[in-house]
VOGU-3710 file (C-alpha; in Angstrom, 3 decimals, decimal comma):
1> maasytasvt> 27,896/3,355/-153,890  30,027/4,667/-156,749  29,433/3,462/-160,288  31,574/3,723/-163,409  30,740/6,324/-166,038  32,207/7,612/-169,269  31,971/11,360/-169,663  32,370/12,773/-173,167  33,501/16,383/-173,343  33,200/17,935/-176,804
11> vrlkpgvldp> 35,100/21,202/-177,240  34,340/23,516/-180,187  35,586/26,910/-181,214  33,032/29,654/-180,629  31,340/31,143/-183,701  33,577/33,751/-185,305  36,846/32,249/-184,045  39,161/31,295/-186,904  39,535/27,531/-187,442  42,569/27,085/-189,725
21> eaettkrale> 42,563/23,279/-189,380  38,969/23,056/-190,583  39,577/25,551/-193,419  42,557/23,558/-194,700  40,602/20,301/-194,513  37,570/21,884/-196,202  39,693/23,082/-199,123  41,262/19,624/-199,474  37,832/17,956/-199,514  36,610/20,410/-202,145
31> rldfeleelr> 39,660/19,606/-204,307  38,547/15,965/-204,067  35,140/17,021/-205,462  33,246/16,809/-202,180  30,658/19,542/-201,855  30,158/20,937/-198,383  28,859/24,149/-196,990  30,876/24,329/-193,768  33,352/22,262/-191,766  34,335/22,692/-188,130
41> svdrfeidld> 36,977/20,899/-186,111  36,181/19,667/-182,614  38,097/17,956/-179,845  36,403/15,161/-177,961  37,681/13,810/-174,679  36,332/10,588/-173,163  36,895/10,325/-169,434  36,257/7,124/-167,493  35,508/7,849/-163,850  33,692/6,568/-160,796
51> adspeaaaer> 30,990/8,724/-159,228  27,934/8,390/-157,006  25,548/9,443/-159,805  25,516/10,543/-163,444  25,050/14,109/-162,224  28,156/13,872/-160,036  30,142/12,459/-162,967  28,920/15,332/-165,169  29,908/17,892/-162,524  33,439/16,466/-162,346
61> adamaqrlla> 33,789/16,400/-166,142  32,457/19,973/-166,317  35,069/21,077/-163,778  37,790/19,404/-165,879  36,543/21,216/-168,976  36,450/24,572/-167,196  39,904/24,187/-165,670  41,849/22,603/-168,519  40,080/21,088/-171,523  38,452/24,276/-172,851
71> nptihdytva> 39,506/27,899/-172,998  36,311/29,840/-172,186  37,505/32,811/-174,250  37,462/30,869/-177,528  35,686/27,569/-176,819  32,211/26,254/-176,086  31,854/22,720/-174,744  29,261/20,106/-173,942  29,360/17,230/-171,468  27,499/13,942/-171,884
81> veptegps> 27,647/11,062/-169,396  26,797/7,410/-169,877  27,199/4,415/-167,574  30,253/2,313/-168,383  29,303/-1,239/-169,205  30,972/-4,172/-167,517  32,814/-4,447/-164,204  34,760/-1,453/-162,942
//
């Protein structure tokens, strides 16, 4: 029987890939007197889906990341799955 899950896919630029959004934000924070060593931007996608198991939900979310959400040349990504609370 299928259950409802929320898969979170977090997409980050690989080390060494320029991150102009993070650099601009870092400079702005420093102008506001915030001290920080490094800042990175990430994209996070939350996907609600039905699957037979958490592993099956993770496999589907991983396939989505590989095919569309992340560019394997410049991105790394992680997938985390949790049961969705409440009725589906």
